[in-house]
LUMKE-448208 format. One record per residue: x, y, z of N, C-alpha, C, O, CB in turn. Coordinates in pm, 1 decimal. Each point is the difference from the previous one (the first is absolute). Glycine has a CB too. Example, Ala and Ser with C-alpha at 12.3 -4.5 7.8 and 13.67 -1.06 7.14 Angstrom:
<nodes>
<node n_x="1319.0" n_y="-569.0" n_z="780.0" ca_x="-89.0" ca_y="119.0" ca_z="0.0" c_x="90.0" c_y="120.0" c_z="0.0" o_x="103.6" o_y="-1.9" o_z="66.5" cb_x="-292.8" cb_y="-115.4" cb_z="58.1"/>
<node n_x="154.2" n_y="222.3" n_z="-196.6" ca_x="82.0" ca_y="119.0" ca_z="6.0" c_x="-77.0" c_y="109.0" c_z="73.0" o_x="50.9" o_y="110.8" o_z="16.9" cb_x="67.5" cb_y="-173.6" cb_z="-231.4"/>
</nodes>
This chain:
<nodes>
<node n_x="84.4" n_y="-116.5" n_z="0.0" ca_x="-84.4" ca_y="116.5" ca_z="0.0" c_x="89.8" c_y="123.9" c_z="0.0" o_x="98.5" o_y="5.2" o_z="73.6" cb_x="-284.8" cb_y="-129.9" cb_z="48.3"/>
<node n_x="153.6" n_y="221.4" n_z="-201.8" ca_x="77.3" ca_y="123.5" ca_z="-6.5" c_x="-48.7" c_y="101.0" c_z="103.0" o_x="-119.4" o_y="28.8" o_z="8.8" cb_x="160.4" cb_y="-69.7" cb_z="-251.7"/>
<node n_x="52.3" n_y="94.0" n_z="320.4" ca_x="-26.3" ca_y="108.2" ca_z="93.8" c_x="75.4" c_y="122.9" c_z="-47.3" o_x="79.4" o_y="-9.3" o_z="-93.7" cb_x="-113.5" cb_y="-152.6" cb_z="286.3"/>
<node n_x="11.6" n_y="276.2" n_z="-130.7" ca_x="68.1" ca_y="123.4" ca_z="-40.1" c_x="152.4" c_y="-13.9" c_z="5.8" o_x="70.1" o_y="50.6" o_z="-87.7" cb_x="-267.2" cb_y="78.6" cb_z="171.1"/>
<node n_x="247.8" n_y="-196.8" n_z="18.5" ca_x="144.5" ca_y="-11.0" ca_z="20.1" c_x="62.2" c_y="-120.4" c_z="-70.5" o_x="122.6" o_y="-11.2" o_z="-2.6" cb_x="-155.1" cb_y="123.8" cb_z="220.0"/>
<node n_x="-46.1" n_y="-201.8" n_z="-273.9" ca_x="52.7" ca_y="-119.2" ca_z="-66.2" c_x="-97.4" c_y="-115.2" c_z="8.3" o_x="-117.9" o_y="18.3" o_z="30.5" cb_x="348.1" cb_y="56.4" cb_z="22.3"/>
<node n_x="-180.1" n_y="-193.0" n_z="-80.2" ca_x="-85.2" ca_y="-119.6" ca_z="-3.3" c_x="-11.0" c_y="-65.4" c_z="137.8" o_x="100.0" o_y="-22.5" o_z="68.2" cb_x="-34.1" cb_y="-13.3" cb_z="-307.1"/>
<node n_x="-188.4" n_y="6.2" n_z="277.5" ca_x="-27.2" ca_y="-80.4" ca_z="119.0" c_x="27.0" c_y="-145.2" c_z="-38.6" o_x="-51.2" o_y="-48.9" o_z="-100.7" cb_x="-124.6" cb_y="214.4" cb_z="192.2"/>
<node n_x="256.2" n_y="-233.7" n_z="-11.0" ca_x="35.1" ca_y="-138.9" ca_z="-31.5" c_x="-37.7" c_y="-88.9" c_z="117.5" o_x="7.3" o_y="41.7" o_z="115.5" cb_x="182.1" cb_y="33.4" cb_z="-265.9"/>
<node n_x="-229.1" n_y="-196.0" n_z="120.2" ca_x="-37.0" ca_y="-92.3" ca_z="105.3" c_x="20.5" c_y="-144.1" c_z="-41.4" o_x="5.5" o_y="-33.0" o_z="-118.5" cb_x="-168.9" cb_y="199.0" cb_z="200.1"/>
<node n_x="174.3" n_y="-249.9" n_z="17.8" ca_x="14.6" ca_y="-143.0" ca_z="-23.3" c_x="-75.9" c_y="-73.5" c_z="110.4" o_x="-5.6" o_y="45.3" o_z="114.3" cb_x="232.9" cb_y="-14.2" cb_z="-228.3"/>
<node n_x="-284.4" n_y="-143.3" n_z="77.9" ca_x="-73.5" ca_y="-84.3" ca_z="93.5" c_x="35.1" c_y="-144.3" c_z="-34.0" o_x="5.2" o_y="-36.3" o_z="-117.5" cb_x="-196.2" cb_y="206.1" cb_z="144.0"/>
<node n_x="214.6" n_y="-251.0" n_z="73.5" ca_x="38.2" ca_y="-137.6" ca_z="-28.8" c_x="-27.4" c_y="-93.2" c_z="115.2" o_x="-46.5" o_y="41.3" o_z="106.3" cb_x="218.5" cb_y="45.2" cb_z="-257.3"/>
<node n_x="-142.7" n_y="-212.3" n_z="128.6" ca_x="-19.2" ca_y="-102.3" ca_z="100.7" c_x="107.5" c_y="-106.7" c_z="-10.0" o_x="71.2" o_y="-9.9" o_z="-99.9" cb_x="-316.3" cb_y="54.1" cb_z="96.4"/>
<node n_x="255.4" n_y="-122.9" n_z="108.0" ca_x="103.7" ca_y="-103.0" ca_z="5.8" c_x="-49.3" c_y="-115.5" c_z="86.3" o_x="-75.9" o_y="19.5" o_z="95.0" cb_x="258.7" cb_y="153.8" cb_z="-125.3"/>
<node n_x="-138.7" n_y="-293.1" n_z="-4.3" ca_x="-22.8" ca_y="-118.6" ca_z="82.3" c_x="131.3" c_y="-76.4" c_z="6.2" o_x="70.2" o_y="-13.3" o_z="-100.2" cb_x="-317.7" cb_y="-0.2" cb_z="36.5"/>
<node n_x="279.5" n_y="-36.0" n_z="181.4" ca_x="118.6" ca_y="-85.4" ca_z="11.5" c_x="-23.6" c_y="-106.5" c_z="105.9" o_x="-79.6" o_y="17.7" o_z="92.2" cb_x="228.9" cb_y="172.5" cb_z="-163.4"/>
<node n_x="-78.6" n_y="-300.4" n_z="55.9" ca_x="-6.3" ca_y="-113.4" ca_z="91.3" c_x="139.7" c_y="-16.7" c_z="57.5" o_x="96.4" o_y="-17.0" o_z="-74.6" cb_x="-286.1" cb_y="-98.1" cb_z="-54.9"/>
<node n_x="201.1" n_y="119.8" n_z="261.7" ca_x="130.0" ca_y="-7.6" ca_z="64.7" c_x="10.4" c_y="-127.4" c_z="83.1" o_x="-96.8" o_y="-41.6" o_z="63.7" cb_x="110.4" cb_y="292.5" cb_z="-59.0"/>
<node n_x="104.1" n_y="-312.1" n_z="-5.8" ca_x="26.1" ca_y="-116.8" ca_z="84.5" c_x="132.9" c_y="20.0" c_z="71.4" o_x="89.6" o_y="68.2" o_z="-50.0" cb_x="-221.0" cb_y="-220.0" cb_z="-105.6"/>
<node n_x="142.5" n_y="91.7" n_z="272.3" ca_x="122.5" ca_y="4.3" ca_z="77.0" c_x="20.9" c_y="-137.0" c_z="60.9" o_x="-84.4" o_y="-48.8" o_z="75.2" cb_x="58.8" cb_y="296.4" cb_z="-27.0"/>
<node n_x="135.8" n_y="-308.8" n_z="-79.9" ca_x="37.1" ca_y="-128.7" ca_z="58.7" c_x="110.0" c_y="26.1" c_z="102.0" o_x="101.0" o_y="63.2" o_z="-31.0" cb_x="-164.0" cb_y="-192.0" cb_z="-180.9"/>
<node n_x="42.7" n_y="80.1" n_z="332.6" ca_x="96.9" ca_y="25.3" ca_z="105.9" c_x="3.8" c_y="-117.8" c_z="96.5" o_x="-85.8" o_y="-88.2" o_z="-3.0" cb_x="47.9" cb_y="336.3" cb_z="-18.4"/>
<node n_x="136.9" n_y="-247.1" n_z="104.7" ca_x="8.6" ca_y="-98.6" ca_z="107.0" c_x="-52.4" c_y="66.4" c_z="126.7" o_x="49.1" o_y="105.5" o_z="40.0" cb_x="150.7" cb_y="-224.8" cb_z="-147.6"/>
<node n_x="-298.2" n_y="58.4" n_z="169.9" ca_x="-62.3" ca_y="53.0" ca_z="120.9" c_x="74.2" c_y="-55.3" c_z="120.9" o_x="5.8" o_y="-121.6" o_z="18.7" cb_x="-231.8" cb_y="140.7" cb_z="-133.5"/>
<node n_x="282.9" n_y="68.7" n_z="197.2" ca_x="81.3" ca_y="-46.0" ca_z="113.4" c_x="-82.5" c_y="-68.3" c_z="109.0" o_x="56.6" o_y="-65.1" o_z="87.8" cb_x="100.9" cb_y="250.3" cb_z="-136.9"/>
<node n_x="-290.0" n_y="-171.6" n_z="45.1" ca_x="-82.8" ca_y="-64.9" ca_z="102.3" c_x="-35.8" c_y="-143.1" c_z="-38.3" o_x="-59.2" o_y="-72.7" o_z="79.8" cb_x="-32.4" cb_y="296.2" cb_z="-18.1"/>
<node n_x="126.8" n_y="-263.8" n_z="-182.1" ca_x="-29.1" ca_y="-135.9" ca_z="-47.0" c_x="128.1" c_y="-81.8" c_z="0.3" o_x="108.2" o_y="54.7" o_z="21.3" cb_x="-299.5" cb_y="29.1" cb_z="-163.7"/>
<node n_x="180.6" n_y="-212.8" n_z="119.3" ca_x="121.9" ca_y="-83.0" ca_z="-7.2" c_x="95.1" c_y="51.7" c_z="-108.2" o_x="-44.9" o_y="59.2" o_z="-98.1" cb_x="-86.8" cb_y="-258.9" cb_z="177.9"/>
<node n_x="262.1" n_y="178.1" n_z="-63.1" ca_x="98.4" ca_y="48.5" ca_z="-97.7" c_x="-32.9" c_y="-45.8" c_z="-142.8" o_x="-48.2" o_y="-111.1" o_z="-22.1" cb_x="221.2" cb_y="108.8" cb_z="203.5"/>
<node n_x="-146.7" n_y="87.6" n_z="-273.0" ca_x="-18.6" ca_y="-25.3" ca_z="-143.5" c_x="-145.7" c_y="-25.6" c_z="-39.1" o_x="-25.6" o_y="-56.7" o_z="-106.2" cb_x="255.2" cb_y="-35.8" cb_z="103.5"/>
<node n_x="-324.2" n_y="132.7" n_z="85.3" ca_x="-141.3" ca_y="-13.0" ca_z="-34.6" c_x="-42.3" c_y="129.2" c_z="-69.0" o_x="-8.9" o_y="104.1" o_z="65.0" cb_x="-37.5" cb_y="-262.5" cb_z="131.1"/>
<node n_x="20.2" n_y="153.6" n_z="-326.1" ca_x="-27.7" ca_y="124.3" ca_z="-72.9" c_x="-138.6" c_y="56.8" c_z="33.2" o_x="-95.9" o_y="-73.8" o_z="22.4" cb_x="245.5" cb_y="-7.3" cb_z="-206.3"/>
<node n_x="-156.6" n_y="211.5" n_z="186.3" ca_x="-126.9" ca_y="70.5" ca_z="13.2" c_x="-19.8" c_y="83.1" c_z="-126.2" o_x="95.7" o_y="54.0" o_z="-55.4" cb_x="-79.1" cb_y="-47.0" cb_z="310.8"/>
<node n_x="-138.7" n_y="2.6" n_z="-299.4" ca_x="-28.6" ca_y="74.7" ca_z="-121.7" c_x="-110.4" c_y="101.2" c_z="28.1" o_x="-105.5" o_y="-33.9" o_z="53.5" cb_x="175.2" cb_y="-162.4" cb_z="-197.1"/>
<node n_x="-43.4" n_y="319.2" n_z="106.9" ca_x="-97.0" ca_y="106.8" ca_z="18.5" c_x="-41.8" c_y="51.1" c_z="-137.6" o_x="83.0" o_y="17.9" o_z="-89.1" cb_x="17.5" cb_y="46.5" cb_z="314.5"/>
<node n_x="-229.3" n_y="-41.7" n_z="-240.7" ca_x="-53.2" ca_y="46.2" ca_z="-128.7" c_x="-98.3" c_y="113.7" c_z="23.5" o_x="-68.0" o_y="5.3" o_z="102.4" cb_x="97.6" cb_y="-235.3" cb_z="-202.8"/>
<node n_x="-35.8" n_y="320.7" n_z="3.6" ca_x="-102.5" ca_y="103.6" ca_z="4.8" c_x="-25.5" c_y="56.8" c_z="-139.0" o_x="83.1" o_y="-9.4" o_z="-90.4" cb_x="-16.7" cb_y="64.4" cb_z="325.8"/>
<node n_x="-184.1" n_y="4.0" n_z="-248.6" ca_x="-41.0" ca_y="68.1" ca_z="-122.3" c_x="-4.2" c_y="149.6" c_z="30.3" o_x="-41.6" o_y="41.4" o_z="108.3" cb_x="-94.0" cb_y="-243.6" cb_z="-190.3"/>
<node n_x="179.0" n_y="282.3" n_z="-14.4" ca_x="0.2" ca_y="145.5" ca_z="17.3" c_x="-68.7" c_y="63.5" c_z="-120.9" o_x="36.2" o_y="-26.8" o_z="-114.6" cb_x="178.6" cb_y="18.6" cb_z="252.6"/>
<node n_x="-314.0" n_y="92.3" n_z="-110.6" ca_x="-68.1" ca_y="76.0" ca_z="-104.6" c_x="31.1" c_y="147.2" c_z="23.6" o_x="2.4" o_y="44.9" o_z="114.6" cb_x="-189.1" cb_y="-218.8" cb_z="-138.1"/>
<node n_x="210.4" n_y="249.1" n_z="-83.0" ca_x="33.0" ca_y="141.8" ca_z="14.8" c_x="-65.4" c_y="82.7" c_z="-110.0" o_x="-19.1" o_y="-46.5" o_z="-112.4" cb_x="236.7" cb_y="-16.0" cb_z="220.3"/>
<node n_x="-251.4" n_y="186.3" n_z="-72.6" ca_x="-44.5" ca_y="99.1" ca_z="-97.6" c_x="82.4" c_y="126.0" c_z="23.6" o_x="40.7" o_y="28.6" o_z="112.6" cb_x="-278.2" cb_y="-125.6" cb_z="-124.0"/>
<node n_x="261.8" n_y="171.8" n_z="-95.4" ca_x="79.8" ca_y="120.8" ca_z="12.7" c_x="-44.5" c_y="102.7" c_z="-103.2" o_x="-61.6" o_y="-33.2" o_z="-101.3" cb_x="255.7" cb_y="-101.1" cb_z="188.4"/>
<node n_x="-161.5" n_y="258.5" n_z="-58.7" ca_x="-32.7" ca_y="107.7" ca_z="-91.5" c_x="88.1" c_y="120.5" c_z="26.1" o_x="52.5" o_y="17.3" o_z="110.0" cb_x="-287.4" cb_y="-99.7" cb_z="-124.1"/>
<node n_x="250.9" n_y="165.6" n_z="-87.9" ca_x="79.8" ca_y="121.5" ca_z="13.3" c_x="-55.7" c_y="107.7" c_z="-91.3" o_x="-41.5" o_y="-27.6" o_z="-112.6" cb_x="245.6" cb_y="-107.5" cb_z="171.2"/>
<node n_x="-204.6" n_y="258.4" n_z="-9.0" ca_x="-39.7" ca_y="116.5" ca_z="-78.7" c_x="114.6" c_y="99.7" c_z="-3.0" o_x="62.6" o_y="26.8" o_z="102.5" cb_x="-305.4" cb_y="-61.0" cb_z="-41.9"/>
<node n_x="269.7" n_y="88.7" n_z="-177.5" ca_x="98.2" ca_y="106.3" ca_z="-19.4" c_x="-79.3" c_y="122.7" c_z="-44.4" o_x="-57.3" o_y="1.5" o_z="-109.0" cb_x="248.9" cb_y="-164.4" cb_z="47.1"/>
<node n_x="-194.8" n_y="265.6" n_z="146.8" ca_x="-82.9" ca_y="117.7" ca_z="-24.2" c_x="89.5" c_y="122.0" c_z="-20.5" o_x="59.3" o_y="48.7" o_z="96.3" cb_x="-247.4" cb_y="-147.3" cb_z="42.0"/>
<node n_x="199.3" n_y="148.8" n_z="-260.6" ca_x="82.0" ca_y="119.4" ca_z="-23.4" c_x="-69.2" c_y="124.6" c_z="54.5" o_x="-117.1" o_y="24.2" o_z="-29.2" cb_x="215.4" cb_y="-131.8" cb_z="-175.7"/>
<node n_x="-26.7" n_y="185.6" n_z="282.9" ca_x="-53.9" ca_y="123.6" ca_z="56.4" c_x="52.6" c_y="122.5" c_z="-73.4" o_x="-68.8" o_y="101.8" o_z="-8.4" cb_x="50.4" cb_y="-214.5" cb_z="229.8"/>
<node n_x="140.0" n_y="103.5" n_z="-274.8" ca_x="59.5" ca_y="106.0" ca_z="-81.4" c_x="86.8" c_y="-67.2" c_z="-105.1" o_x="65.3" o_y="-100.5" o_z="28.4" cb_x="-68.4" cb_y="269.0" cb_z="164.1"/>
<node n_x="4.3" n_y="-114.6" n_z="-312.4" ca_x="78.2" ca_y="-60.2" ca_z="-107.5" c_x="0.0" c_y="86.1" c_z="-123.3" o_x="-14.6" o_y="122.0" o_z="8.6" cb_x="-38.2" cb_y="-345.0" cb_z="81.0"/>
<node n_x="69.2" n_y="159.8" n_z="-205.5" ca_x="10.0" ca_y="73.3" ca_z="-126.8" c_x="-122.4" c_y="86.3" c_z="-27.4" o_x="14.4" o_y="113.9" o_z="-44.5" cb_x="127.9" cb_y="-297.1" cb_z="-42.5"/>
<node n_x="-261.1" n_y="132.5" n_z="112.1" ca_x="-121.7" ca_y="73.2" ca_z="-30.9" c_x="-37.7" c_y="104.9" c_z="103.2" o_x="-72.7" o_y="94.4" o_z="-31.1" cb_x="-1.2" cb_y="-294.5" cb_z="-87.2"/>
<node n_x="122.3" n_y="184.5" n_z="240.6" ca_x="-35.4" ca_y="93.2" ca_z="107.3" c_x="108.9" c_y="-5.4" c_z="104.8" o_x="34.5" o_y="-108.4" o_z="47.1" cb_x="-282.6" cb_y="79.9" cb_z="-89.5"/>
<node n_x="303.9" n_y="144.0" n_z="80.6" ca_x="109.3" ca_y="0.3" ca_z="96.9" c_x="-24.2" c_y="104.3" c_z="108.2" o_x="-85.1" o_y="88.1" o_z="-12.2" cb_x="243.2" cb_y="-166.1" cb_z="-165.8"/>
<node n_x="-81.0" n_y="64.5" n_z="282.4" ca_x="-2.0" ca_y="93.3" ca_z="111.6" c_x="128.5" c_y="81.3" c_z="-2.2" o_x="99.1" o_y="-46.0" o_z="-56.7" cb_x="-244.2" cb_y="-109.9" cb_z="194.3"/>
<node n_x="147.7" n_y="275.8" n_z="-78.0" ca_x="123.8" ca_y="78.3" ca_z="2.6" c_x="112.6" c_y="-76.2" c_z="69.7" o_x="-15.0" o_y="-43.9" o_z="114.0" cb_x="-121.1" cb_y="254.5" cb_z="-113.5"/>
<node n_x="246.9" n_y="-225.6" n_z="-68.9" ca_x="116.3" ca_y="-68.6" ca_z="54.8" c_x="-6.6" c_y="-151.7" c_z="-4.5" o_x="96.3" o_y="-66.3" o_z="38.7" cb_x="-70.4" cb_y="260.0" cb_z="104.8"/>
<node n_x="-136.2" n_y="-250.3" n_z="-189.3" ca_x="-14.1" ca_y="-145.9" ca_z="-5.0" c_x="-27.0" c_y="-41.8" c_z="-144.3" o_x="-100.9" o_y="38.3" o_z="-59.2" cb_x="12.9" cb_y="-45.7" cb_z="298.1"/>
<node n_x="177.9" n_y="-70.2" n_z="-293.5" ca_x="-15.7" ca_y="-48.9" ca_z="-137.7" c_x="-91.7" c_y="-121.8" c_z="-6.3" o_x="-83.4" o_y="-11.9" o_z="-89.8" cb_x="311.6" cb_y="98.9" cb_z="36.4"/>
<node n_x="-211.4" n_y="-178.1" n_z="151.0" ca_x="-80.6" ca_y="-122.1" ca_z="1.7" c_x="-26.1" c_y="-42.1" c_z="143.5" o_x="89.6" o_y="4.2" o_z="84.3" cb_x="6.6" cb_y="-75.9" cb_z="-305.6"/>
<node n_x="-220.3" n_y="31.0" n_z="248.5" ca_x="-37.2" ca_y="-48.6" ca_z="132.0" c_x="-110.6" c_y="-103.4" c_z="-16.1" o_x="-97.9" o_y="23.7" o_z="-70.8" cb_x="163.1" cb_y="196.5" cb_z="179.4"/>
<node n_x="-50.0" n_y="-333.8" n_z="-43.4" ca_x="-98.6" ca_y="-108.5" ca_z="-12.3" c_x="-21.4" c_y="-66.5" c_z="135.5" o_x="88.8" o_y="-2.5" o_z="85.2" cb_x="-21.4" cb_y="-36.1" cb_z="-325.6"/>
<node n_x="-186.3" n_y="-14.4" n_z="257.2" ca_x="-36.6" ca_y="-76.6" ca_z="118.8" c_x="-12.6" c_y="-146.3" c_z="-41.0" o_x="-63.0" o_y="-31.6" o_z="-100.9" cb_x="-57.8" cb_y="230.9" cb_z="205.9"/>
<node n_x="180.4" n_y="-287.5" n_z="-27.0" ca_x="-8.8" ca_y="-143.7" ca_z="-25.4" c_x="-67.1" c_y="-65.6" c_z="120.0" o_x="43.2" o_y="17.8" o_z="113.8" cb_x="165.5" cb_y="-14.4" cb_z="-260.3"/>
<node n_x="-314.7" n_y="-79.3" n_z="120.1" ca_x="-73.7" ca_y="-70.5" ca_z="104.7" c_x="-5.1" c_y="-148.2" c_z="-38.4" o_x="-46.4" o_y="-34.9" o_z="-108.5" cb_x="-93.8" cb_y="242.7" cb_z="165.6"/>
<node n_x="187.8" n_y="-294.1" n_z="32.0" ca_x="3.6" ca_y="-143.3" ca_z="-29.7" c_x="-48.9" c_y="-79.2" c_z="120.9" o_x="14.7" o_y="43.3" o_z="114.4" cb_x="177.5" cb_y="-8.6" cb_z="-275.0"/>
<node n_x="-250.1" n_y="-150.4" n_z="133.6" ca_x="-46.4" ca_y="-86.6" ca_z="106.8" c_x="6.0" c_y="-146.7" c_z="-39.9" o_x="-8.5" o_y="-34.4" o_z="-117.8" cb_x="-138.5" cb_y="218.3" cb_z="197.3"/>
<node n_x="161.8" n_y="-269.6" n_z="21.0" ca_x="5.0" ca_y="-145.2" ca_z="-22.7" c_x="-66.9" c_y="-68.9" c_z="118.0" o_x="24.7" o_y="34.9" o_z="115.5" cb_x="190.2" cb_y="-16.6" cb_z="-251.5"/>
<node n_x="-299.8" n_y="-116.2" n_z="106.6" ca_x="-64.9" ca_y="-80.7" ca_z="103.2" c_x="32.5" c_y="-146.2" c_z="-27.8" o_x="-18.5" o_y="-48.6" o_z="-111.5" cb_x="-169.3" cb_y="218.9" cb_z="142.5"/>
<node n_x="236.9" n_y="-240.3" n_z="72.3" ca_x="29.6" ca_y="-142.8" ca_z="-11.1" c_x="-82.9" c_y="-76.4" c_z="102.4" o_x="-12.7" o_y="41.7" o_z="115.1" cb_x="247.4" cb_y="7.1" cb_z="-197.1"/>
<node n_x="-290.3" n_y="-160.1" n_z="38.7" ca_x="-79.4" ca_y="-88.5" ca_z="86.1" c_x="68.9" c_y="-135.7" c_z="3.3" o_x="25.4" o_y="-60.4" o_z="-104.2" cb_x="-243.1" cb_y="183.2" cb_z="49.8"/>
<node n_x="247.4" n_y="-170.1" n_z="174.7" ca_x="70.1" ca_y="-126.3" ca_z="19.6" c_x="-97.0" c_y="-105.6" c_z="50.8" o_x="-91.1" o_y="31.7" o_z="76.5" cb_x="305.5" cb_y="91.1" cb_z="-29.1"/>
<node n_x="-196.4" n_y="-247.5" n_z="-88.5" ca_x="-89.0" ca_y="-107.1" ca_z="43.3" c_x="24.0" c_y="-39.7" c_z="145.1" o_x="-87.0" o_y="-61.5" o_z="61.7" cb_x="80.0" cb_y="-19.6" cb_z="-296.2"/>
<node n_x="123.9" n_y="115.3" n_z="290.7" ca_x="30.5" ca_y="-41.6" ca_z="137.1" c_x="-15.1" c_y="112.2" c_z="103.1" o_x="9.2" o_y="-26.0" o_z="120.0" cb_x="146.1" cb_y="-140.1" cb_z="-217.3"/>
<node n_x="-178.1" n_y="289.3" n_z="53.6" ca_x="-34.6" ca_y="108.1" ca_z="92.7" c_x="-61.5" c_y="114.3" c_z="-78.2" o_x="-11.2" o_y="-6.1" o_z="-122.4" cb_x="197.3" cb_y="-59.6" cb_z="279.9"/>
<node n_x="-225.6" n_y="169.8" n_z="-86.4" ca_x="-74.2" ca_y="109.8" ca_z="-62.2" c_x="81.2" c_y="72.9" c_z="-107.4" o_x="116.5" o_y="-31.4" o_z="-24.5" cb_x="-241.5" cb_y="57.2" cb_z="238.0"/>
<node n_x="60.6" n_y="71.7" n_z="-276.0" ca_x="63.0" ca_y="75.6" ca_z="-106.9" c_x="92.8" c_y="109.6" c_z="49.3" o_x="9.2" o_y="27.6" o_z="119.6" cb_x="-206.3" cb_y="-77.7" cb_z="-255.6"/>
<node n_x="265.5" n_y="111.9" n_z="40.4" ca_x="97.8" ca_y="103.7" ca_z="27.7" c_x="-14.9" c_y="108.6" c_z="-106.3" o_x="-9.7" o_y="-31.2" o_z="-118.6" cb_x="169.9" cb_y="-135.3" cb_z="227.3"/>
<node n_x="-162.0" n_y="292.9" n_z="-68.0" ca_x="-16.3" ca_y="111.5" ca_z="-92.4" c_x="121.4" c_y="91.3" c_z="6.2" o_x="49.7" o_y="31.4" o_z="108.1" cb_x="-299.1" cb_y="-44.1" cb_z="-82.5"/>
<node n_x="296.7" n_y="55.2" n_z="-142.4" ca_x="111.9" ca_y="93.5" ca_z="-10.5" c_x="-44.9" c_y="117.6" c_z="-85.5" o_x="-50.7" o_y="-19.0" o_z="-110.5" cb_x="222.9" cb_y="-167.6" cb_z="135.0"/>
<node n_x="-153.8" n_y="308.3" n_z="26.5" ca_x="-34.4" ca_y="121.0" ca_z="-73.5" c_x="123.2" c_y="87.3" c_z="-13.5" o_x="86.0" o_y="1.9" o_z="88.0" cb_x="-323.3" cb_y="-12.1" cb_z="-4.6"/>
<node n_x="245.4" n_y="82.6" n_z="-194.5" ca_x="112.8" ca_y="88.1" ca_z="-25.7" c_x="-49.1" c_y="126.1" c_z="-70.3" o_x="-76.5" o_y="-7.2" o_z="-96.3" cb_x="233.6" cb_y="-190.5" cb_z="81.9"/>
<node n_x="-112.7" n_y="312.3" n_z="63.1" ca_x="-33.0" ca_y="127.7" ca_z="-61.8" c_x="129.4" c_y="77.6" c_z="-14.2" o_x="78.8" o_y="7.6" o_z="94.3" cb_x="-314.2" cb_y="-5.3" cb_z="3.7"/>
<node n_x="258.0" n_y="55.0" n_z="-214.7" ca_x="123.6" ca_y="74.0" ca_z="-21.4" c_x="-16.9" c_y="113.4" c_z="-99.1" o_x="-92.9" o_y="1.5" o_z="-80.7" cb_x="217.6" cb_y="-207.7" cb_z="132.3"/>
<node n_x="-32.6" n_y="301.2" n_z="-43.7" ca_x="5.1" ca_y="111.5" ca_z="-94.0" c_x="130.2" c_y="-6.5" c_z="-76.1" o_x="103.8" o_y="-35.3" o_z="55.9" cb_x="-248.5" cb_y="177.8" cb_z="92.7"/>
<node n_x="139.6" n_y="-108.9" n_z="-275.2" ca_x="119.9" ca_y="10.5" ca_z="-82.4" c_x="-3.1" c_y="138.6" c_z="-62.6" o_x="-100.0" o_y="38.2" o_z="-60.8" cb_x="110.2" cb_y="-291.0" cb_z="13.3"/>
<node n_x="97.2" n_y="328.0" n_z="61.5" ca_x="0.6" ca_y="133.4" ca_z="-55.8" c_x="138.9" c_y="43.9" c_z="-40.4" o_x="98.9" o_y="-41.3" o_z="60.5" cb_x="-295.5" cb_y="94.5" cb_z="77.8"/>
<node n_x="204.2" n_y="29.0" n_z="-238.4" ca_x="125.6" ca_y="53.7" ca_z="-49.3" c_x="-16.3" c_y="150.7" c_z="-13.5" o_x="-89.0" o_y="46.4" o_z="-71.4" cb_x="146.4" cb_y="-262.7" cb_z="-51.2"/>
<node n_x="27.3" n_y="293.2" n_z="190.2" ca_x="-12.4" ca_y="143.8" ca_z="-8.7" c_x="85.4" c_y="54.9" c_z="-112.3" o_x="109.9" o_y="-47.8" o_z="-27.8" cb_x="-157.3" cb_y="57.3" cb_z="271.4"/>
<node n_x="-6.5" n_y="91.3" n_z="-306.1" ca_x="70.4" ca_y="69.4" ca_z="-107.8" c_x="42.5" c_y="135.5" c_z="53.0" o_x="-83.4" o_y="89.5" o_z="13.2" cb_x="-48.6" cb_y="-210.4" cb_z="-194.5"/>
<node n_x="258.5" n_y="138.0" n_z="211.6" ca_x="51.5" ca_y="124.2" ca_z="58.3" c_x="55.2" c_y="90.2" c_z="-110.9" o_x="120.8" o_y="3.8" o_z="-23.1" cb_x="-65.7" cb_y="-124.3" cb_z="239.9"/>
<node n_x="-141.1" n_y="190.5" n_z="-282.7" ca_x="43.1" ca_y="90.8" ca_z="-108.5" c_x="-18.2" c_y="143.2" c_z="40.6" o_x="30.4" o_y="90.5" o_z="-77.6" cb_x="-90.1" cb_y="-260.9" cb_z="-92.2"/>
</nodes>
């Protein structure tokens, strides 16, 4: 999508993975293998929002953008986990 300062960009996706861990459990007889398994489902997305750029700028700022990203993971052996990230990217033009 075109905004005054540039193009709004975004991505949305998903992931599935199956994890296994083979280990020796110290509470069991020696060399008795233990196996742990789990399923992980994840969704993620990111938005890049230009606030100043080629089409529209601020005094002293050539480019400025806001980045918002998030990820949610759900594990079969315990509850989910959410990660959020917000950041600014900017370059000043000192002329």
